[in-house]
N, C-alpha and C positions, 0 to 999 in steps of 0.2 A: 511808619517805618519801624521794623523790628529792631530794638536796641541791641547793642553788642552783648550786654548782660543777658538778655533774653535768649539770644542766639547761643550763647555759651550753655545756658540751662537746657536748651533744646538739643544740644549735642552731648549732654551729660551721659555718663555710663549708667547712672541710676534711673531706672524706669520711672519711679515716682516723681523725680525732679523734672523729667521731660514731660510727663503727663500734667503736672501742676502748671508748668509754663504754658502748655497748649491751652489749658482750660482758662487761663487768664488773658489769652489773646482775643482780640476782635478780628472779624474777617479781614484778610489783607486787601489793601486798596492799590498797591503798587506791584508791578511785574516781578521785581526781585524778591519781594516778600512772598508772593504767591509761589514763585519757583522754589524758594527755600522750603516751603511747606509741602509742595508736591514731592520733593525729594524724600521727605519723611514718610511717604506712603510705603516705603520699603522697610520701615523700622521693624526690628525683630519682635517688638511687643505688639500683640493684637490690640491691647487697650489703647496704646498710643495711636496705632493706625486708625482705629475707630474714631478717636477724638479728632484726628486730622481730617478724616472724611467728613465728619459733621461740620467742621469749621470751613472747609473748602466748598461744601455744598451751599453755604450761605454767601459765598463770594460772587462778585459780578461775573455773569456767564462769559462775557466777551474776554475777560481776563483769564479765567480758570480753564475753560474748555480746551483752547489750543494747547495749553500746557499738559493737560491730561492726555490729549490725543498724541502729543509728542512722546509722552511716557509709554503709551500703549504700543507705539510703532518702533520703539528701540529694539534692536536685535542683540540682546544679551542672553546669556544662559546662567542659571543659578537660582538658588532660593530667594535671594533678594529681589531679582527681577520678577519672579513669579508673584512675590508679595506686592511689588509695584503694580503689576498688571491687574491683579485681583482687586486691590484697593482702588485703583483708578476706575475700574468698571463699577465698583460699588458706589463710588462718588458720583459718577454719571447717572446711575440708577436713582440715587437719592435726589439729585438735581431734578431728574424726571423730565416732564414735558418741555420746560423752558430750554433745555439743551438740544431739543430735536432740530430746530432750524440750523444751528451751527453744524451739527453732525450731518444733516442732510447735504449741506454744502460740501463737507469733507468727503462725502460718498462719491463726489465727482473728481476727486484728486487724481493726478496722473499716476501716482504710485499705487499699484494694485494692493500692496500690503496695507497701505493706509485705508483703502476702500474695504478691505477684509475686516480690519480692526473696527472700522466705523460701523459696518453692518452688525458686528458682534455687539457693539455698544448700544446700538438702536434696539436690538433684540433684548438686551438686558433691561432697558427702560420699560419695555412692554406696553407702550402707549399706542393707540390706534393712529395718532398723528404721524407716526413713523412709517406707516404702510406705503404711502405714495412713493417716498424715496426708495424704499426697499423693493417695491414692485418694478420701478425703473431699473434697479440694479439687476433684476432677473434677465435683462437684455445685455448685461456687461459682456465685453469681449473675452474676459478671462473666466474660465469655468470655476476657479476657486472663489472668486467674488460672488458668482451666482450661487454657489453652494452656501456661502456665508449668509447671503440674502434669504435663501430658503430656510435655513436654520433659524434666522431671526424672525421670519414671518410665522414660523411654527409656534413661537412664544406669544404671539399677539392674536387673540381670537377675533379677527376682523373679516367681515364678509367680502371686503375689497380684494382680498388675496386669493379667493377661491378659484376664479376663472383663470387668472394668470398662472397659478400653480398647476391647474389641470392641463394647461398648454405645454408644460414641461413634460407631462406624461405622453403627450402626443409627438413632440418634436425634438426634445433635448437629448443629451447623452444618457446612456443607460445608468451610469453610476450616480447621476444627479436625480434620477427618478425615485430612488429609494428614500432620500430625505424629503422629496416632494410628497410622496405617498404618506410618510409619517406626519408631515406638516398638515396635510389635509385632514388626517385623523385628529390631530390636536385641535385644529380650528373647529371641526365638528359640524360643518355645513352639509346639509343633505344634497346639495347640487353635485358634490363630489362622488356620490354613490355610483351613478352609472359609469363614470370613468374608471372607478376602482373595480367594480364587478367585471368590467370588460377585460381586465388583465389579471383577474383573481386566480386563473389557472396557470399563469406563467410561472415556471419553477423559480425563476430569479426573484420575482416580486411577491409570490403567494403569501409567505409568512407575514411580511410587512403590510400587505393589503388586508389580510384577515384581521390583524391587530387594529388597523385604521378603521375598518368597518365597525368593529365593536365600539371604538371610541366615538364614532359619529352617532350611532344609535338609530339609524334609519332601517326599519324592518325589511326594506328591499334587499338589504345585505344578508339576511338570515340564510337563504339558500346556499350562498357561497360559504358561509361559516359552517353550516351543517355538512356540506360536501368535504370541507377540510377536516372535519372530525373523522372521516373515513380514510384519510390519507395514510399511506404506508410509512410516512415520515413521522416519527413520534414527536419531534420538536414542533412540527406544524399542528399536530393534534393538540399539543399542550397550548399553543397560541390560540387555536380555535376554541378550546374549552374556556379559557379566560376571556376571550373576546365575546363569546356567547353570554357569559355572565355580565360583562360590562354592557353589552347590548340590552340585556334584560333590565338592568338598573335604570337606564335611560328611558326605555319604553314604559316601564312601570310609572315613572314620573310623568311622562307625556300623557299616558292614558288617564292618570289621576287628574291631571289638569283639565282635560276635555271630558272627564267623567264618563269614560267608556272602559269596558273590561279589556284587559290586556289579551292579545291574541297569540303572542309568541310561544306561550306554553303549549297551546293546542298545536301550533305548527311544529314545535320541537317534538311533542309527544307522537304526532303522526309520523314523523321522519326518523324517530329513534329506533333503529334496528337493534337486533341482539348484538351485532358486531360493535356498534357505537357504544352500547351499554357495557360491553366487555372492556372496551378501551377506557371508559370512564372508571370502571372498577379497578383497572390496572393503575390508573393515575392516583387513586386514593393511597397508594403506597409510595408516592413520590416524596423527595426530600423538600420540595418547595411547598411550604404550608399554604400559601395563597392559592397555588394551583390545586392542591388537595381540596380546599374549601370550594373552589369553583366546580370541581368534579362532583363533589357531594351535592351541590345545589342542582346541577344538571340531572343527576340521578333522581332527585326529587321531582323534577319536571317531567321525567319520563313516564310517570304514572304506572310503572310496571311492578308487578308483584315480585319478580325475581330481583329487581333493584332494591326493594324493601328488605329482602333477605340479606342482600349484600351489605346494605347499610347497617343492619342489626349487628353484623360482625364487628362494626366499629363503635358500637355503643359504649364500650368500656374505655375508649380513647378519650381521656379527659379534655384535651384541647379541642377535639372535634365534636364533643358532646352536643353543644348547642346547635351546630350546623346539621348534625345527623338527625337530631330530633325534628328540626324545622323541615328537613327533606322528607322524613317519614310522614309528617303531617301534610306536606305538599302532595305526596302520592295519593293521599286520601283513602277512599274506600278500599282500594286494592291492597292497602297496607294493613287493614284490620286483621285479616287472617294471620299474616306473619307476626303481628304484634301479639295476637291472642295466643298463638303457639309458643312464642317466646315467654309470655306470662306463665303459661301452664308448665313450661319446662324449667323456669327459673327457681332457684332456691335462695336467691338474694332478695331481701326485703327492699333494699335501696333500688335494685333494678326493677322490681315489680311496681314500686311507686312511680318510677320514671315511665314505665310502659303505660300506667294508668293516665299519667299526664298527657302522653302522646295520644292515646285513645280519646281522652276528653276533648282535646283540640280538634280532632277529626270529626267527632260528633256523629250524628245520624242515628237511625233506628237500630242498626246492628250493634253499635257501641252501647246504646241505651240498654238493650237486652243483655249484653255482656256484663254491664255494670250491675244489673239486678242479680244476675247469676253469681258474680263475684261476691256481692254483698251477702247473699244467702250462704255462701260457702266460707266466708272469711272468718278467721279466728285471730289473726294478728291485729292488734289495736290500731297501728298506723294505717293498715289497709282499710279498715272500717272507717277511720277518720277521713282518709282521702276520698273514699267512695261517697260518704255522706256529704262532704264538701262539694264534690262534683255534682251531686243531685240537687244541691241547693242553688246551683248557678245555671245560667242559660248555656246551651239550649235544652238541657235535660229537665229543668224545673217546669218549663212550659209543657213538655211532653207529659209530665206527671199530672199537672193541673188539667190539661185537656182530657186526659184519661178519666179523671174524676167525674166528668159530665157524661161519659159514655155508659152504655148499658152494661158492658163488661168492663168494670173498673178495677180489675184484679191488680193491675200494676200500681194504681194509686193506693189501693188497700194494702199492698205489700210494702210500699215505701212508707206509708203512714205507720204501719205496724213496726217496721224497723226503727223509725224515728222515735216512736213511743218507748220501744224497748231500750234503746240506747240513751234516752234522756235520763235514765237512772244509772248510767255507766259510772264506774269509779274513775275512769280516765277523763280528766277535765276537758281535753280537746274534743273527744268523742261526745261528751255531754254537751259542750258548747255548740257543736255542729248539729247535733240532733235537735236541740231546742230551737236553734236558728231555722232549721228545716221545718219544724212544727209550726213556727210562726207563719211561714208561707203557706203551708198546707191547710191550716185551720183558721188563719186570720183572727177575727175577734173571738172565736171560740177557743183560742189559745191563750186568752188573757191571764187566766189563773196560773198557767204554767210559766208564762213570761214574767209575771209579777213575782212569783216565787223564785224565779231564776235571778232576779235583781238582788236577791238576798244571799245568793250563793257565795261561798267563801272565795271562789276563784274569780279574779277580775275579768278574765277573758269571757266567762259565761255571763257576767253582769253586763259587759259591753254588748255582746250579741243580743241580749234581751232588750236592752235600752234602745238599740238601733230599731228593733221592731216596734217598740212602744212609741218611738218618734213618728213612725208611719201611721200609727193607729190613734194618736192623741186627739185628732180632730173628729174621729168617729166615736170616741169614748171619752168625753170631757173629764170624767172622774179620774182619768189617768194623770191629769196635769198635777194634781196635788201630790201624787206619788213621785212624779218626776222631780218636782221641786224639793221634796224630802231627800231625794238622792243626791242633791247638791252638797249634803253633809258627808258624803263618802270620802274616806281618806285618800283614795287613789285618784291622782289627777286625771288619768285617762277616762275615768268614769264621769268626772265633772265636765271634761271636754265633750264627751258624747251627749251628756244632758244639755249642754249649751246648744249643740246642733239640733237636738230634738225640740227645745224650747223656741229656737229660731223659726221653726216651721209651724208653731202653734198659732191658732187663730184667736184663742181666748186672751183677753187683756190681762188676765192674772199672770201670764208668763212674763210680762214686761218688767215688773219690779225685780223678779228673780234674775233676769238677764242683766239688769243694771247692777245688781249686787255682785254678780259674777265678774264684772269688770274690775272689782277690787280684789280678786283672788290673788293669793301670794305667789301662785305658780304661773310662770310666764307663758307656758303652753296653754293653760286654761284661759288666761287673759286674752290671748290671741283668738282662741275659739269663741270666747264671749263677744269680742269685737265683731267677728264674723257672724255670730248668732244674732247680734243686734242688727247688723246689716240685712240679714235675711228677714228679720221681723219687720223692718221698715219697708221692705218690698211689698208686704201685704197690709201694712199699717202706715201709710204715708202721711197721716194727719199731723198737723203742726204740734199738737200736744205731745206726741211721741218724738217727733223729729227734734224739737227744741231741747227736750230733756236729754236725748242721746247726745246732741251736740255739746251741751254743757259738760256732760260726763266725759266725752272724748277729749274735750279741751283740757279737762283736769288730768286725765291720764297722760296726755301729751306733755303737759307742763310739770307734772309731779312724779311720773313714773319713768319716762323715757330719758334717762340721763346717761346710760351706758352704751357702749358701742353695740353690745349684743341686743339692745332694745330695737335694733333696726328692723327685725322681723315684726315686732309689734307695730312699729310705725307704718310698715307696708300694709298690714291689715287695716290700720286706721285710714290710710289713703283710699283703700277700696270701699270702706264704709262711708267715708266723707263724700265719695263720688255719688253715692245714692241720695245724699241729703239735698244737694243742689240749692244751697242758699248762699248769700254773700258771705256769711260767717264761715261756712265750710270751705268756700272758695279761698278766703283769706288764710285759713289754716293750711290749705294745700300749697298756696304760694309760699308760705313760710317754710314748708317742708322741702320745696325745691332748692333751698339753700343748704340742705343737710350735707354733712361731710360723707355720708354713706351713699355711694352712687346708686345702689338699689332703691334707696328711699327717694332720691331725686327722680329716678326713672318712674317709680310708682306714682309720685305726686304729679309729674308731668302728664303721665298717661291718664290719670283721673281728671285733670283739668281739661283734657281734650274733649270731655263730654259736657262741659259747661257752655253749650251753644249760645245761650242768651248773653254771655259775657265775652263773646269772641273778640270784639273790637278792643277790649281792654287786655285780654290774655295773649293775643297774637304777638304784640311787641315783647311781652315778658318771655314767652316760650321761644321766640326767635333767638334770644341770647344763648340758649342752650344748644344751638346748632354747632357751636364751637367748643362744647364741653370736652374735657380731656378723656372722658370715658365713652366708648362707642355706644353702650346701651342707653346712655342718656341722650346722645345725639339721635339714636334710632327712635326713642320715645318722642323727642321733640318733633322730628320729621313727621311721624305718624299723627301726633296730636294736631299739628298745623293742618294736615289734610282733613281730619275730622271736623276741625273748626272752619273749614272752607276758606283758608287763607289765600285767596286768589292773588293778592298783591305780593305774596311771598315767592311767586314762581321763579323770578330772576335769581333770587338768593339761593333757592333750593337747587337750581340748575348748576350752580357753582360747586355743589357737593357730589357731582357725578364721579369725581375722582377720589372720594373719601376712601381712606385705606381699609375700612372695614366693610366686608360683604353685607352684613346684616343692615348696615346703614343704607347702603345702595339699594338693597331690596325694598326697604321701607320707602325710600325716595321714589322709586318707580310707581309704587302703589299710590303715594300721595300725589305725584304728578298726574296720574290718571284721574284722581279724584277732583283736582282743582285746575288742571292744565288746559291750555288753549289748544286749538288744532295744530299749532306749530310744534307741539310736543310729540305728535304722533311719530315722526321719523326717529326721535330719540328712543321711544318705547319699542319701536320695531327693531332697532339695532339691538336693544337688550333682549328682545324676544328670541333672537337667533343665538344668544349667549347661553351656554349650557347651565351656568350657575344662576343667571338672572331671569331665565325665561318665565318662571311661574310668577314672579313679582311683576314683570312686564305684562303678562297675560291678565293679571288682576287689575293692573292699571288701565289697560285697554278696555276691559269689561266695564269698568267704572266710567270710562270716557265715552263708550259706544253710544249710549242713549242720548248724550248731548250733541255728539258730533258724528252722527251716523254717516252722513254723506261724505264727510271728509275721510272717514275710515274706509268707506267703500272704494275710494280712489286707489287704495293699496291692495284691494282684494286679490289681484293676480300678481302678487309679489314674486320676484324672481327666486327667492329662497323657498323651497317646498315646505320646510318646517314652518316658516312664518305664514305662508299661504294657508296651511292646514289650520293653524290657530286662528287666523283671521276669519276663515270661513266658519269655524265653530262659533266664534264670538258673534258674528253677524247673523248666524243661523239661530242663535238663542234669543235674539231681540224679539220682543212681542210687538206685533203690528199695532199701529195707533188705531 
């Protein structure tokens, strides 16, 4: 019972007094107390309202839900009532799934206003368990209740709702069809596509249908969207533009999952008339920035040379720069001539460098020849630097090296001559790239140049040379002594690069130097040394190396890692301890799972997931982290339990399907596929239809397929076309016994 003194505090004019009184209260257990707190949901202070919501969400459902529903159905006007309603809905959302049975009963109330409010509340909770009651409400005698049910179902991505909602398109009132179309788009089920395309040319529904088709992402909707791009109505063209881009995002993801190239670009390219292109160019001047970005992307997909010229006009628009560059690259070879013409006409160094970047990403023989031409003509130092840097990367480096072996190796000879010439440049960046390029062109024959470069006054040049020496150290053992000497360099980045090079060395002489680096005073170098030691152990797993490393790492952990910022070093330690796989390294990792830094806990848990031989001991330890306060730790624990084949953890993992974090749920579906029984298949199939969870569910089903092939084949002709597509791909990739 709330005391009189506490009631007075809760009614105080001072916000802090009211807030403090609420924070000291336990969840109410009597109707009067609960009613008193429900009335405070209209408090003028949002902090007070939030605190009341949290308190009521912990109250017995039978006590609080009727009071909240009563609040929602009151017919008052004014700011206080709006605060009441918003807070009551927020409270029901926080209660979540446990409130659904009571609300489902209220959905049958004789008062239509109660039914409307209840449908809104169920939509706010956003849980699939609410679908059955809302689907029944689609048959309600009052159209406003049906409208509220449709709106609520649009917030819950459940396959159950699809067919009932399509029936509205067939038989219900016209004004109810628009929210039903939007709801089908939000749910994103491919089964809706035929119903939507059937009415896609109806003037009343066209814009909403086109938006819904983009949200669904079924390529069967592309013809309707392309047709809308030709509409005489500018608003419909705008919707079609954004819808096509939304469609593309979903199709890219789908094709990446099933490892097939996307086809929508070719479809759009074939259908992109000059009229559509002109419409898109017009939209690039719209006030809606999101729409402008979509238009730019579609122009890139058009593959048209005239689209490239139009895009180049926007290259000076700072906000659009990244999107325009991406679109020019997407156009591909047809954009090379416009880009080359723009380069020749430009007097701006910054613009020329940007055009070089675009051409480099497009690649190809034409671009390669252009770069050789530009390098021959270039006088500006930054242009020379950019071109040398491009030639030292793929795909151009391979073209140069292939040309070396040909009878006419003029291109190789030219690039080599340019690299040798600029290796003596006074500009440090040019000198660095020229020496780096020489290392690729000459290999071991460039040793003298590379060793001399490690003595250069510029750290950038020393770094580039050491990177090459790390690649060559196992072919020229004498280099090891020189690399170890470089550990005395004053610049920490040089010592970091040497640590990486020593980690790849096969010579045992590299090992003492790596151990010494673990004592470096610079934290960045220390982390590089820990990583280098881990690399060395991957090729030298012998106990004599492993035990010495373990002793050294234990010392680093106990004597060096005392500050919060040492978390990054602890993370590197976790990754290296994972490679050692002994009881001592396991114990150190278990100790790190208690670290106050969540990133360290996550890294330690991830590493322990690879200690398969200790699974029986580790599974109970890691299971405790399924309730960690930080999502990334819970995610790591879920993934680790899957790798450890924690079959007995299936029941407790299933309880995490409603985890508030998406990344945790994704990890969960992969783990369930790894360890789950055939009973898990329907759970994974439901997630497979979900736009955010489909890839994780696909991975889980792939892991499950070889163990439960027959059980999976039972669902091969699933009613959802998207699920059916993924299942056929999974079953088609199985290798026959």
